ROSE-4610 file (N, C-alpha, C; in Angstrom, 1 decimal, always signed):
// ROSE-4610
residu = [M/M/M/G/G/G/T/T/T/L/L/L/E/E/E/G/G/G/A/A/A/V/V/V/V/V/V/I/I/I/I/I/I/T/T/T/G/G/G/S/S/S/A/A/A/R/R/R/G/G/G/I/I/I/G/G/G/R/R/R/A/A/A/I/I/I/A/A/A/E/E/E/E/E/E/M/M/M/G/G/G/R/R/R/G/G/G/G/G/G/A/A/A/N/N/N/V/V/V/V/V/V/V/V/V/N/N/N/Y/Y/Y/S/S/S/K/K/K/S/S/S/Q/Q/Q/G/G/G/L/L/L/A/A/A/E/E/E/D/D/D/L/L/L/V/V/V/A/A/A/Q/Q/Q/L/L/L/R/R/R/E/E/E/S/S/S/G/G/G/S/S/S/P/P/P/Q/Q/Q/A/A/A/V/V/V/A/A/A/I/I/I/Q/Q/Q/A/A/A/D/D/D/V/V/V/S/S/S/D/D/D/A/A/A/A/A/A/Q/Q/Q/A/A/A/A/A/A/R/R/R/L/L/L/I/I/I/E/E/E/E/E/E/T/T/T/C/C/C/S/S/S/Q/Q/Q/F/F/F/S/S/S/R/R/R/I/I/I/D/D/D/V/V/V/L/L/L/V/V/V/N/N/N/N/N/N/A/A/A/G/G/G/I/I/I/N/N/N/I/I/I/D/D/D/R/R/R/S/S/S/L/L/L/K/K/K/N/N/N/L/L/L/S/S/S/V/V/V/Q/Q/Q/D/D/D/W/W/W/N/N/N/T/T/T/V/V/V/I/I/I/Q/Q/Q/T/T/T/D/D/D/L/L/L/N/N/N/S/S/S/Y/Y/Y/F/F/F/Y/Y/Y/T/T/T/V/V/V/K/K/K/A/A/A/A/A/A/L/L/L/P/P/P/Y/Y/Y/F/F/F/M/M/M/Q/Q/Q/Q/Q/Q/K/K/K/S/S/S/G/G/G/K/K/K/I/I/I/I/I/I/N/N/N/I/I/I/S/S/S/S/S/S/V/V/V/I/I/I/G/G/G/Q/Q/Q/M/M/M/G/G/G/N/N/N/F/F/F/G/G/G/Q/Q/Q/A/A/A/N/N/N/Y/Y/Y/A/A/A/A/A/A/A/A/A/K/K/K/A/A/A/G/G/G/I/I/I/V/V/V/G/G/G/F/F/F/T/T/T/K/K/K/T/T/T/A/A/A/A/A/A/L/L/L/E/E/E/L/L/L/A/A/A/R/R/R/S/S/S/H/H/H/V/V/V/T/T/T/V/V/V/N/N/N/A/A/A/V/V/V/C/C/C/P/P/P/G/G/G/F/F/F/I/I/I/A/A/A/T/T/T/E/E/E/M/M/M/Y/Y/Y/E/E/E/G/G/G/I/I/I/P/P/P/E/E/E/K/K/K/A/A/A/K/K/K/E/E/E/A/A/A/I/I/I/V/V/V/A/A/A/R/R/R/I/I/I/P/P/P/L/L/L/G/G/G/R/R/R/V/V/V/G/G/G/T/T/T/A/A/A/Q/Q/Q/E/E/E/V/V/V/A/A/A/R/R/R/A/A/A/V/V/V/R/R/R/Y/Y/Y/L/L/L/I/I/I/V/V/V/D/D/D/G/G/G/D/D/D/Y/Y/Y/I/I/I/T/T/T/G/G/G/A/A/A/S/S/S/F/F/F/N/N/N/L/L/L/N/N/N/G/G/G/G/G/G/L/L/L/Y/Y/Y/L/L/L/Q/Q/Q]
num = [1/1/1/2/2/2/3/3/3/4/4/4/5/5/5/6/6/6/7/7/7/8/8/8/9/9/9/10/10/10/11/11/11/12/12/12/13/13/13/14/14/14/15/15/15/16/16/16/17/17/17/18/18/18/19/19/19/20/20/20/21/21/21/22/22/22/23/23/23/24/24/24/25/25/25/26/26/26/27/27/27/28/28/28/29/29/29/30/30/30/31/31/31/32/32/32/33/33/33/34/34/34/35/35/35/36/36/36/37/37/37/38/38/38/39/39/39/40/40/40/41/41/41/42/42/42/43/43/43/44/44/44/45/45/45/46/46/46/47/47/47/48/48/48/49/49/49/50/50/50/51/51/51/52/52/52/53/53/53/54/54/54/55/55/55/56/56/56/57/57/57/58/58/58/59/59/59/60/60/60/61/61/61/62/62/62/63/63/63/64/64/64/65/65/65/66/66/66/67/67/67/68/68/68/69/69/69/70/70/70/71/71/71/72/72/72/73/73/73/74/74/74/75/75/75/76/76/76/77/77/77/78/78/78/79/79/79/80/80/80/81/81/81/82/82/82/83/83/83/84/84/84/85/85/85/86/86/86/87/87/87/88/88/88/89/89/89/90/90/90/91/91/91/92/92/92/93/93/93/94/94/94/95/95/95/96/96/96/97/97/97/98/98/98/99/99/99/100/100/100/101/101/101/102/102/102/103/103/103/104/104/104/105/105/105/106/106/106/107/107/107/108/108/108/109/109/109/110/110/110/111/111/111/112/112/112/113/113/113/114/114/114/115/115/115/116/116/116/117/117/117/118/118/118/119/119/119/120/120/120/121/121/121/122/122/122/123/123/123/124/124/124/125/125/125/126/126/126/127/127/127/128/128/128/129/129/129/130/130/130/131/131/131/132/132/132/133/133/133/134/134/134/135/135/135/136/136/136/137/137/137/138/138/138/139/139/139/140/140/140/141/141/141/142/142/142/143/143/143/144/144/144/145/145/145/146/146/146/147/147/147/148/148/148/149/149/149/150/150/150/151/151/151/152/152/152/153/153/153/154/154/154/155/155/155/156/156/156/157/157/157/158/158/158/159/159/159/160/160/160/161/161/161/162/162/162/163/163/163/164/164/164/165/165/165/166/166/166/167/167/167/168/168/168/169/169/169/170/170/170/171/171/171/172/172/172/173/173/173/174/174/174/175/175/175/176/176/176/177/177/177/178/178/178/179/179/179/180/180/180/181/181/181/182/182/182/183/183/183/184/184/184/185/185/185/186/186/186/187/187/187/188/188/188/189/189/189/190/190/190/191/191/191/192/192/192/193/193/193/194/194/194/195/195/195/196/196/196/197/197/197/198/198/198/199/199/199/200/200/200/201/201/201/202/202/202/203/203/203/204/204/204/205/205/205/206/206/206/207/207/207/208/208/208/209/209/209/210/210/210/211/211/211/212/212/212/213/213/213/214/214/214/215/215/215/216/216/216/217/217/217/218/218/218/219/219/219/220/220/220/221/221/221/222/222/222/223/223/223/224/224/224/225/225/225/226/226/226/227/227/227/228/228/228/229/229/229/230/230/230/231/231/231/232/232/232/233/233/233/234/234/234/235/235/235/236/236/236/237/237/237/238/238/238/239/239/239/240/240/240/241/241/241/242/242/242/243/243/243/244/244/244/245/245/245/246/246/246/247/247/247/248/248/248/249/249/249]
x = [+83.3/+83.4/+81.9/+80.9/+79.9/+78.8/+79.6/+78.5/+79.1/+78.4/+79.0/+78.9/+78.4/+78.7/+80.1/+80.1/+81.6/+83.0/+82.2/+83.3/+83.2/+84.8/+84.9/+84.9/+84.1/+83.9/+83.8/+84.6/+85.1/+84.6/+83.5/+82.8/+83.1/+84.2/+84.3/+82.9/+83.0/+81.8/+80.5/+80.7/+79.1/+78.0/+78.2/+77.2/+76.0/+76.3/+75.2/+75.1/+74.0/+73.6/+73.8/+74.5/+74.7/+75.7/+76.3/+77.2/+76.8/+75.6/+74.9/+73.9/+73.6/+72.7/+73.4/+74.9/+75.9/+75.8/+76.3/+76.6/+75.4/+74.2/+72.8/+72.6/+73.2/+73.0/+74.0/+75.5/+76.2/+75.7/+75.6/+74.8/+73.9/+72.8/+71.8/+72.3/+73.4/+74.1/+74.9/+75.2/+75.8/+77.4/+78.0/+79.1/+79.4/+80.7/+81.1/+81.7/+80.7/+80.7/+81.8/+82.7/+83.2/+82.9/+82.1/+81.6/+82.5/+83.0/+84.0/+83.2/+83.5/+83.1/+83.8/+83.8/+84.8/+84.5/+83.4/+82.7/+81.6/+80.6/+79.3/+79.4/+79.8/+80.1/+78.5/+77.6/+76.6/+75.6/+75.5/+74.9/+75.7/+77.5/+77.9/+77.5/+77.4/+77.1/+75.9/+74.7/+73.3/+73.4/+74.5/+73.9/+74.9/+75.8/+76.3/+75.6/+74.6/+73.4/+72.7/+72.0/+71.2/+71.7/+73.1/+73.7/+73.6/+73.9/+74.4/+72.7/+71.4/+70.4/+70.2/+70.6/+69.8/+70.8/+71.8/+73.0/+74.4/+74.8/+76.3/+76.8/+76.8/+77.0/+78.4/+79.3/+81.0/+80.7/+79.8/+79.7/+80.6/+81.5/+82.0/+82.4/+82.6/+82.3/+83.9/+84.7/+86.3/+86.0/+86.3/+86.3/+88.0/+87.8/+89.1/+89.0/+89.3/+89.4/+90.4/+89.6/+90.2/+91.1/+90.8/+91.5/+93.1/+93.5/+94.2/+95.1/+96.2/+96.7/+97.3/+97.7/+97.9/+96.4/+95.4/+94.0/+93.6/+93.7/+93.4/+94.0/+95.2/+96.0/+95.5/+95.2/+94.9/+93.8/+92.7/+91.8/+92.0/+92.7/+92.7/+93.6/+94.5/+95.1/+94.3/+93.8/+92.5/+91.6/+91.2/+90.4/+90.9/+92.0/+93.2/+93.4/+93.5/+94.1/+92.9/+91.5/+90.1/+89.4/+89.9/+89.7/+90.7/+91.7/+92.6/+92.7/+92.0/+91.8/+91.0/+90.8/+90.0/+89.3/+88.2/+88.0/+87.4/+86.7/+86.2/+86.5/+86.7/+86.9/+86.0/+85.0/+84.4/+84.7/+85.2/+85.6/+84.0/+83.7/+82.6/+83.0/+84.0/+83.6/+84.1/+82.8/+82.9/+82.7/+82.2/+82.2/+81.9/+81.1/+81.1/+81.2/+81.8/+81.8/+81.6/+80.3/+80.1/+80.3/+81.1/+80.7/+81.7/+81.2/+81.9/+83.2/+83.9/+85.3/+85.5/+85.2/+85.2/+85.7/+84.7/+84.3/+85.4/+85.8/+85.8/+87.6/+87.8/+89.3/+90.3/+91.5/+92.0/+92.2/+91.5/+91.3/+90.0/+89.1/+87.9/+88.1/+89.1/+89.6/+90.4/+91.2/+92.1/+91.1/+90.3/+89.6/+88.8/+88.4/+87.4/+87.9/+89.3/+90.1/+90.6/+91.1/+91.3/+90.7/+89.6/+88.5/+87.9/+87.6/+87.0/+87.7/+88.9/+89.8/+91.1/+92.1/+93.1/+92.7/+91.7/+91.1/+91.4/+90.9/+90.9/+92.1/+92.9/+94.7/+94.6/+94.6/+95.2/+95.0/+93.6/+92.9/+93.4/+93.4/+94.2/+95.2/+96.3/+97.3/+97.9/+97.2/+97.2/+96.4/+95.9/+95.1/+96.2/+96.5/+97.1/+98.4/+98.6/+99.8/+98.6/+97.6/+96.8/+96.2/+95.5/+94.9/+96.0/+97.1/+98.3/+98.8/+98.8/+99.3/+97.9/+96.8/+95.7/+95.5/+95.8/+95.5/+94.1/+93.2/+92.0/+91.4/+90.2/+89.6/+88.9/+87.9/+87.1/+87.3/+87.8/+87.7/+86.7/+85.7/+84.4/+84.6/+85.0/+85.1/+83.7/+83.2/+82.1/+82.4/+82.1/+82.3/+81.2/+80.7/+79.5/+79.2/+77.8/+77.9/+78.3/+78.9/+79.4/+80.6/+81.3/+82.5/+82.8/+81.6/+81.6/+81.0/+79.9/+79.4/+79.8/+80.4/+80.7/+79.2/+79.3/+78.3/+78.4/+77.7/+78.3/+78.3/+79.3/+79.8/+80.2/+80.7/+81.2/+82.7/+83.8/+84.9/+85.2/+85.8/+86.6/+85.6/+84.4/+84.1/+84.2/+83.7/+83.7/+85.0/+86.4/+87.7/+87.9/+87.3/+87.7/+87.0/+85.7/+85.1/+86.0/+86.2/+86.8/+87.9/+88.7/+89.8/+89.8/+88.5/+88.4/+88.1/+87.9/+87.7/+88.6/+89.6/+91.3/+91.9/+91.7/+92.4/+92.0/+90.3/+89.9/+90.8/+90.8/+91.2/+92.7/+93.5/+94.8/+95.0/+94.4/+94.1/+93.8/+93.2/+92.4/+93.8/+94.4/+95.1/+96.6/+96.8/+97.9/+97.7/+96.2/+95.9/+95.3/+95.1/+94.6/+95.3/+96.4/+97.7/+97.5/+97.0/+96.5/+95.3/+94.5/+93.2/+92.6/+92.8/+91.4/+90.9/+89.7/+89.2/+88.7/+89.0/+88.8/+87.3/+86.5/+85.7/+85.0/+84.5/+83.8/+82.3/+81.4/+80.2/+80.1/+79.1/+78.8/+77.6/+77.0/+75.1/+75.2/+73.8/+73.9/+73.0/+71.9/+71.3/+70.3/+70.9/+70.4/+69.5/+68.2/+67.9/+68.4/+69.1/+69.9/+69.8/+70.3/+70.3/+70.8/+72.1/+72.3/+71.3/+70.6/+69.6/+68.3/+68.2/+67.0/+67.1/+68.4/+68.6/+68.6/+68.6/+68.3/+66.9/+66.5/+65.2/+64.6/+63.3/+62.4/+62.3/+62.5/+62.8/+63.9/+65.0/+66.1/+66.0/+65.3/+64.8/+63.9/+63.1/+62.0/+62.9/+63.9/+64.4/+65.8/+66.1/+66.6/+66.3/+64.7/+63.7/+63.7/+63.4/+63.0/+64.2/+65.1/+66.3/+66.8/+66.1/+66.3/+65.0/+65.4/+64.8/+64.0/+64.3/+63.4/+62.4/+62.3/+61.6/+61.5/+63.0/+63.1/+64.2/+64.9/+66.1/+66.5/+67.1/+67.8/+67.7/+67.5/+67.9/+68.8/+69.6/+70.6/+71.0/+69.4/+69.4/+69.9/+69.5/+69.8/+71.6/+72.0/+73.2/+74.0/+73.0/+73.8/+73.9/+72.8/+72.7/+73.5/+73.8/+74.8/+76.0/+76.4/+77.7/+77.6/+76.6/+76.5/+76.6/+76.0/+76.0/+77.9/+78.6/+79.8/+80.7/+80.4/+81.2/+80.4/+79.2/+79.1/+79.1/+78.4/+78.6/+79.4/+80.7/+81.6/+82.7/+82.9/+84.2/+84.9/+84.4/+85.0/+85.0/+84.4/+84.4/+85.5/+85.9/+87.4/+87.4/+88.0/+88.0/+87.0/+85.9/+84.5/+83.9/+83.4/+82.1/+80.9/+80.4/+79.0/+77.9/+77.1/+76.5/+75.2/+74.2/+73.3/+72.3/+72.1/+71.8/+70.3/+69.8/+68.5/+68.3/+69.8/+69.8/+70.0/+70.6/+70.8/+72.3/+73.0/+74.2/+74.5/+74.7/+74.4/+76.5/+77.0/+78.3/+78.0]
y = [+119.6/+120.9/+121.3/+120.7/+120.8/+121.9/+123.1/+124.1/+124.9/+125.4/+126.5/+128.1/+128.2/+129.7/+130.3/+131.3/+132.0/+131.6/+130.0/+129.3/+130.0/+130.3/+131.0/+130.0/+130.0/+129.0/+129.9/+129.1/+129.5/+128.7/+129.0/+128.4/+128.7/+128.2/+128.7/+128.6/+129.5/+129.3/+129.2/+130.4/+130.1/+131.2/+131.8/+133.2/+132.6/+131.3/+130.5/+129.4/+128.5/+127.1/+126.7/+125.5/+124.6/+125.6/+126.1/+127.0/+128.1/+128.3/+129.7/+128.9/+127.8/+127.0/+126.4/+126.5/+126.0/+127.2/+128.7/+129.7/+130.1/+130.0/+130.2/+129.5/+128.3/+127.3/+127.4/+127.6/+128.2/+129.2/+130.8/+131.4/+131.3/+130.8/+130.3/+129.6/+129.0/+128.4/+129.7/+130.7/+131.7/+131.4/+131.2/+131.2/+132.5/+132.9/+133.7/+133.4/+133.9/+132.9/+133.9/+133.5/+134.0/+133.6/+134.5/+134.1/+134.4/+133.2/+133.3/+133.8/+134.4/+134.0/+135.0/+134.5/+134.8/+135.8/+135.7/+137.2/+137.7/+136.8/+136.9/+138.5/+139.3/+140.2/+140.8/+140.9/+141.5/+140.7/+138.8/+137.7/+137.6/+137.5/+137.6/+138.7/+139.9/+141.1/+141.1/+141.0/+140.5/+139.1/+138.2/+137.3/+137.3/+138.2/+138.8/+139.6/+140.6/+141.1/+140.3/+139.3/+138.6/+137.7/+137.2/+136.5/+137.3/+138.6/+139.5/+139.6/+139.7/+140.0/+138.5/+137.4/+136.1/+135.1/+135.9/+135.4/+135.6/+136.0/+135.9/+137.3/+138.1/+139.7/+139.7/+138.8/+139.4/+138.7/+138.1/+137.7/+138.8/+138.1/+139.3/+138.3/+139.2/+138.3/+138.9/+137.4/+137.9/+137.2/+138.4/+137.6/+137.3/+135.9/+135.3/+133.9/+134.0/+133.2/+131.7/+130.9/+129.9/+128.9/+128.7/+127.9/+128.7/+130.0/+130.3/+130.4/+129.8/+129.1/+130.5/+131.5/+132.8/+133.0/+133.4/+133.8/+132.9/+132.0/+130.9/+131.0/+131.3/+131.5/+133.1/+134.1/+135.3/+135.0/+134.2/+134.2/+133.5/+132.5/+131.8/+133.1/+133.9/+135.0/+135.7/+136.5/+137.3/+137.2/+135.7/+135.3/+135.9/+135.0/+134.9/+136.2/+137.1/+138.2/+139.0/+138.7/+139.5/+138.7/+137.4/+136.8/+136.2/+135.8/+135.5/+133.7/+133.4/+131.7/+131.2/+130.0/+129.2/+127.9/+127.7/+126.7/+125.5/+126.1/+125.5/+125.5/+124.6/+124.8/+124.3/+124.6/+124.0/+124.1/+123.2/+123.8/+123.2/+124.2/+123.9/+124.7/+125.2/+126.0/+124.9/+125.1/+124.2/+124.7/+124.1/+124.7/+122.9/+123.2/+122.3/+122.6/+121.8/+122.1/+120.8/+120.2/+118.9/+118.9/+118.2/+117.5/+116.0/+115.4/+114.1/+114.1/+112.6/+112.9/+113.2/+112.7/+113.3/+115.0/+115.2/+116.9/+117.6/+116.9/+117.6/+118.4/+119.5/+119.9/+119.8/+120.3/+120.1/+121.1/+122.5/+123.4/+123.4/+122.6/+121.9/+121.4/+120.6/+119.5/+120.4/+121.1/+121.9/+123.0/+123.4/+124.7/+123.8/+122.7/+122.0/+121.6/+120.6/+120.0/+121.3/+122.3/+123.8/+124.0/+124.2/+124.9/+123.6/+122.6/+121.5/+120.5/+120.8/+119.9/+120.3/+121.6/+121.9/+123.0/+123.7/+124.5/+124.2/+122.9/+122.2/+122.4/+121.6/+121.4/+122.8/+123.8/+125.2/+125.9/+125.5/+126.1/+125.8/+124.0/+123.5/+123.6/+123.6/+123.6/+125.0/+126.0/+127.3/+127.6/+126.5/+126.8/+125.7/+125.1/+123.8/+124.6/+125.7/+126.1/+126.4/+127.1/+127.5/+126.2/+125.4/+124.2/+123.5/+123.2/+122.6/+123.2/+124.5/+125.2/+125.5/+125.2/+125.3/+123.7/+122.6/+121.5/+121.1/+121.6/+121.6/+122.1/+121.9/+122.1/+120.8/+121.5/+120.7/+120.9/+120.3/+120.5/+119.6/+120.0/+119.4/+119.8/+118.8/+118.8/+118.2/+119.2/+118.7/+118.1/+116.9/+115.9/+115.8/+114.9/+114.8/+112.7/+112.6/+111.3/+111.0/+112.1/+111.6/+111.1/+111.8/+111.1/+109.6/+109.0/+107.6/+106.8/+107.5/+106.4/+106.8/+108.1/+108.8/+109.2/+110.0/+110.3/+110.7/+110.5/+110.5/+112.1/+112.7/+113.8/+114.9/+114.1/+114.4/+114.1/+113.8/+113.2/+114.0/+115.2/+116.1/+116.4/+116.8/+116.7/+115.2/+114.4/+113.0/+113.2/+112.7/+112.7/+113.7/+115.1/+115.8/+115.9/+115.0/+115.0/+113.6/+112.8/+111.5/+111.6/+112.7/+113.1/+113.6/+114.6/+115.0/+113.7/+112.8/+111.6/+111.0/+111.4/+110.6/+111.3/+112.4/+113.9/+113.9/+113.9/+113.9/+113.2/+111.5/+110.3/+110.7/+111.1/+111.6/+112.2/+113.6/+114.5/+114.2/+113.4/+112.9/+112.0/+111.4/+110.3/+111.5/+112.3/+113.3/+114.1/+114.5/+115.4/+114.8/+113.5/+113.4/+113.5/+113.7/+113.8/+115.5/+116.2/+117.8/+117.5/+116.7/+116.8/+117.4/+117.3/+118.2/+116.8/+116.8/+116.2/+116.3/+115.2/+115.8/+114.9/+115.2/+114.2/+115.3/+114.3/+114.6/+114.3/+115.1/+115.0/+115.0/+113.4/+113.5/+113.8/+114.7/+114.9/+114.1/+114.0/+113.4/+114.9/+114.6/+115.7/+116.4/+117.9/+119.2/+119.7/+120.3/+121.4/+122.8/+123.1/+124.2/+125.0/+125.9/+126.5/+125.7/+125.2/+124.2/+123.0/+122.6/+121.3/+121.9/+122.9/+123.7/+124.1/+124.3/+124.4/+123.5/+122.0/+120.8/+120.5/+120.2/+119.8/+119.3/+119.6/+119.0/+117.5/+116.9/+115.5/+114.6/+115.6/+114.8/+114.9/+116.0/+116.1/+114.4/+114.4/+113.2/+111.8/+111.5/+110.5/+110.3/+111.5/+111.6/+111.5/+111.8/+111.4/+110.2/+109.6/+107.9/+107.2/+107.2/+106.8/+106.4/+107.6/+108.4/+106.9/+106.4/+105.5/+105.9/+107.3/+108.1/+109.0/+109.0/+109.4/+111.2/+111.8/+113.2/+113.9/+114.8/+115.1/+116.0/+116.2/+116.8/+118.4/+118.5/+120.1/+120.7/+121.9/+122.3/+122.5/+122.5/+122.7/+121.2/+120.1/+118.9/+119.0/+119.4/+119.4/+120.3/+121.1/+122.1/+121.6/+120.9/+119.9/+119.0/+118.4/+117.0/+117.6/+119.1/+119.6/+119.9/+120.5/+121.0/+120.0/+118.5/+117.7/+117.1/+117.2/+116.8/+117.9/+119.0/+119.8/+119.8/+119.7/+119.9/+118.6/+117.3/+116.1/+115.2/+115.9/+114.7/+114.8/+114.5/+114.8/+113.3/+112.2/+111.0/+110.1/+111.4/+110.9/+111.8/+110.8/+111.7/+110.5/+111.1/+110.2/+109.6/+110.0/+109.3/+110.2/+109.5/+110.0/+109.5/+111.3/+110.9/+111.0/+110.2/+110.2/+110.5/+111.6/+111.9/+112.1/+110.8/+110.7/+110.2/+109.9/+109.1/+108.0/+107.1/+105.7/+105.9/+106.6/+107.0/+105.7/+105.8/+105.1/+104.6/+103.5/+102.7/+102.1/+102.3/+102.1/+100.9]
z = [+107.0/+106.9/+107.8/+107.8/+108.7/+108.5/+108.0/+107.5/+106.5/+105.4/+104.3/+104.9/+106.6/+106.9/+106.9/+106.1/+106.2/+105.3/+104.7/+103.8/+102.6/+102.5/+101.0/+100.2/+98.8/+98.0/+96.5/+95.8/+94.2/+92.8/+92.1/+91.2/+89.8/+89.2/+87.9/+87.1/+86.1/+85.1/+85.8/+86.8/+87.5/+87.2/+86.3/+85.5/+85.1/+84.9/+84.1/+84.5/+84.0/+84.6/+85.3/+85.3/+87.0/+87.8/+87.1/+88.0/+88.8/+88.4/+88.9/+89.7/+89.7/+90.8/+92.0/+91.7/+93.2/+93.6/+92.6/+93.8/+94.4/+93.9/+94.5/+95.9/+95.8/+97.0/+97.8/+97.4/+98.4/+99.0/+98.3/+99.0/+100.1/+99.9/+100.7/+102.1/+101.9/+103.2/+103.8/+103.1/+104.1/+103.4/+102.8/+102.0/+101.6/+101.0/+100.9/+99.4/+98.2/+97.1/+96.2/+95.2/+93.6/+93.1/+92.5/+91.0/+90.1/+89.2/+88.3/+86.7/+85.8/+84.8/+83.5/+82.3/+81.3/+80.8/+80.2/+79.3/+79.4/+80.6/+80.8/+82.1/+82.0/+83.0/+83.8/+82.9/+83.5/+84.3/+83.8/+84.4/+85.5/+85.6/+86.9/+88.1/+87.5/+88.4/+89.3/+88.2/+88.6/+89.7/+89.5/+90.3/+91.5/+91.4/+93.2/+93.6/+93.1/+93.3/+94.1/+93.8/+94.0/+95.7/+95.1/+96.4/+97.7/+97.5/+98.9/+99.3/+98.8/+99.2/+100.1/+99.3/+100.1/+100.9/+101.5/+103.0/+101.9/+101.5/+101.3/+101.2/+102.2/+101.9/+101.1/+101.4/+100.7/+99.4/+98.6/+97.4/+96.0/+95.3/+94.6/+93.1/+92.0/+90.5/+90.5/+89.8/+89.4/+87.6/+87.0/+85.5/+85.5/+84.9/+84.6/+83.5/+82.4/+81.5/+82.3/+82.6/+83.5/+82.5/+81.5/+79.9/+80.1/+80.7/+80.5/+81.9/+81.9/+83.0/+84.0/+83.2/+84.1/+84.5/+84.0/+84.3/+85.4/+85.3/+86.2/+87.7/+88.0/+89.0/+89.6/+88.6/+88.8/+89.9/+89.2/+90.1/+91.1/+91.5/+92.8/+93.7/+93.1/+93.9/+94.2/+93.6/+93.9/+95.1/+95.1/+95.4/+97.3/+97.3/+98.9/+99.3/+98.6/+98.8/+99.4/+98.8/+99.4/+100.7/+100.8/+101.6/+102.8/+102.7/+103.0/+103.6/+102.4/+102.6/+101.5/+101.0/+99.9/+100.9/+101.2/+101.6/+100.7/+99.4/+98.3/+97.2/+96.4/+94.8/+94.4/+93.2/+92.4/+90.9/+90.2/+89.0/+88.0/+87.5/+86.5/+84.9/+84.9/+83.3/+82.6/+81.4/+80.1/+79.2/+78.0/+76.7/+75.6/+75.0/+74.2/+72.7/+71.7/+70.0/+69.6/+69.5/+68.9/+67.4/+66.9/+65.4/+65.4/+64.6/+64.2/+64.2/+64.4/+64.2/+62.9/+61.7/+60.3/+59.9/+60.9/+60.6/+62.2/+63.0/+64.2/+63.9/+64.0/+63.7/+64.9/+64.8/+65.7/+66.8/+66.2/+66.9/+67.9/+67.5/+68.1/+68.9/+69.1/+70.0/+71.2/+70.6/+71.7/+72.3/+71.5/+72.8/+73.5/+73.0/+74.4/+75.5/+75.1/+76.1/+76.7/+76.1/+77.0/+78.4/+77.9/+78.7/+79.7/+79.2/+80.1/+80.8/+80.3/+81.3/+82.0/+80.9/+81.2/+82.6/+82.8/+83.5/+85.0/+85.1/+86.3/+86.8/+86.0/+86.5/+87.1/+86.1/+86.6/+87.6/+88.0/+89.4/+90.5/+90.2/+91.3/+91.6/+90.7/+90.6/+91.7/+91.4/+91.9/+93.0/+93.6/+94.8/+96.2/+95.3/+96.2/+97.3/+97.4/+98.4/+99.8/+99.1/+100.3/+101.1/+100.0/+100.9/+101.6/+101.2/+101.8/+102.9/+103.2/+104.2/+105.3/+105.0/+105.8/+106.6/+105.6/+105.9/+105.8/+104.9/+104.8/+103.5/+102.7/+101.6/+101.3/+100.0/+99.1/+97.9/+97.1/+95.2/+94.9/+94.2/+93.4/+91.9/+90.9/+89.7/+89.0/+88.1/+87.4/+86.4/+86.1/+84.9/+83.8/+83.7/+83.2/+82.8/+82.7/+82.0/+80.8/+80.0/+78.6/+78.8/+79.8/+80.0/+80.3/+81.0/+81.2/+80.5/+79.4/+78.4/+77.0/+76.3/+75.1/+74.7/+73.6/+73.3/+71.4/+70.4/+69.2/+69.2/+68.4/+68.0/+69.0/+70.3/+71.2/+71.6/+70.9/+71.5/+71.8/+71.8/+72.4/+73.9/+74.3/+75.3/+76.3/+75.4/+76.2/+76.9/+76.0/+76.3/+77.7/+77.5/+78.8/+80.2/+80.1/+81.1/+81.6/+80.6/+81.3/+81.6/+81.4/+82.0/+83.3/+83.6/+84.8/+85.8/+85.8/+86.8/+86.9/+86.0/+86.6/+86.9/+86.5/+87.5/+89.0/+89.0/+90.7/+91.3/+90.7/+91.8/+92.0/+90.9/+91.3/+92.3/+92.4/+93.1/+94.7/+95.0/+96.1/+96.8/+96.1/+96.6/+97.1/+96.5/+96.8/+97.7/+97.7/+98.6/+100.0/+100.3/+101.2/+102.6/+102.6/+103.6/+103.8/+103.2/+103.6/+104.3/+104.2/+105.0/+103.3/+102.8/+101.3/+100.6/+100.2/+99.7/+98.2/+97.6/+95.7/+95.5/+94.8/+94.1/+93.1/+92.0/+90.5/+91.0/+90.6/+90.3/+89.1/+88.2/+86.7/+86.8/+86.4/+85.4/+84.6/+84.2/+83.2/+82.6/+81.7/+81.1/+81.8/+81.8/+83.1/+82.1/+82.8/+82.2/+82.3/+81.7/+81.4/+80.1/+79.7/+78.3/+77.2/+77.7/+76.5/+76.2/+76.9/+76.7/+76.0/+76.4/+75.7/+74.2/+74.1/+72.5/+71.8/+72.3/+71.7/+70.7/+69.3/+68.9/+69.8/+69.7/+70.3/+70.4/+68.9/+68.5/+69.9/+69.4/+69.9/+71.6/+72.3/+73.8/+74.0/+73.2/+73.2/+73.6/+72.4/+72.3/+73.4/+74.0/+75.3/+76.1/+76.4/+77.6/+77.9/+76.8/+76.4/+77.2/+76.9/+77.2/+78.7/+79.6/+81.0/+81.8/+82.8/+83.2/+84.3/+85.0/+85.7/+84.8/+83.6/+82.9/+82.6/+83.3/+83.0/+83.1/+82.4/+82.4/+84.0/+84.8/+85.9/+85.9/+86.9/+87.2/+87.6/+87.4/+87.7/+89.2/+90.2/+91.3/+91.9/+91.1/+91.7/+91.9/+90.7/+90.9/+91.7/+92.2/+93.2/+95.1/+94.9/+96.0/+96.2/+95.3/+95.4/+95.9/+95.5/+95.5/+97.1/+97.4/+99.1/+99.7/+99.5/+100.3/+100.3/+99.1/+99.9/+100.1/+100.0/+101.2/+102.7/+102.8/+104.6/+104.8/+104.2/+105.0/+104.3/+103.5/+102.6/+103.2/+104.4/+104.9/+104.6/+104.9/+104.6/+103.3/+102.2/+100.9/+100.0/+99.1/+98.4/+97.2/+96.1/+95.0/+94.2/+94.6/+94.4/+93.0/+92.4/+91.2/+91.3/+92.0/+92.1/+90.8/+90.4/+89.4/+89.6/+88.5/+88.9/+87.5/+87.3/+85.7/+85.2/+86.9/+86.4/+86.0/+86.0/+85.3/+84.2/+83.6/+82.0/+81.8/+82.8/+82.7/+84.3/+84.2/+85.4/+85.8/+86.7/+87.0/+88.0]
């Protein structure tokens, strides 16, 4: 792609955390950013105002719960109605319900799989006609180190994040003929609101396991996404690991 200037970028679940950092990085590059949110309307609107001040004059917020196929499709349709195209889709929406298998209910399993894995299919499925007609585009799926190594009490989350990697590889193979690249970014532990909610002793144990001796930042993940968009034209089907050496493949 070479530049973000004028590109139309959708980021699901971008009102806070990693998604917000990605939106800010896209805005600084001059992209037209679509901030997707499910419930955090105030945060999304604040972000849009910030983006418009920092280089993304056409930034918009679109409400859609992407775990619902119809709403995910509406997100894509509204974006293309406003901008007439879509250049980049960043699938980032995700939740976690952490319990051991003994205590994990069917509902807990289904809720996380629906949001953290199925939503990625829903948005890609809806965006495919536009990408294929344009014969260009970038899809970046945010996975996790937990999908690669597993984690106690996170069977549903790990399964979803591992599924994203497999989905990414298959989509990359199928969309290469349309000149659309599909990659996954697999962050390790990142300093977000979710991480800050972990007890201090648990945080100390996590950091002790990371060879680089610290957790990552949302901005570091955002810069990796930017690299794949701007300079990653010959990269597809890859999983980018940003975990400080916590898990080495």
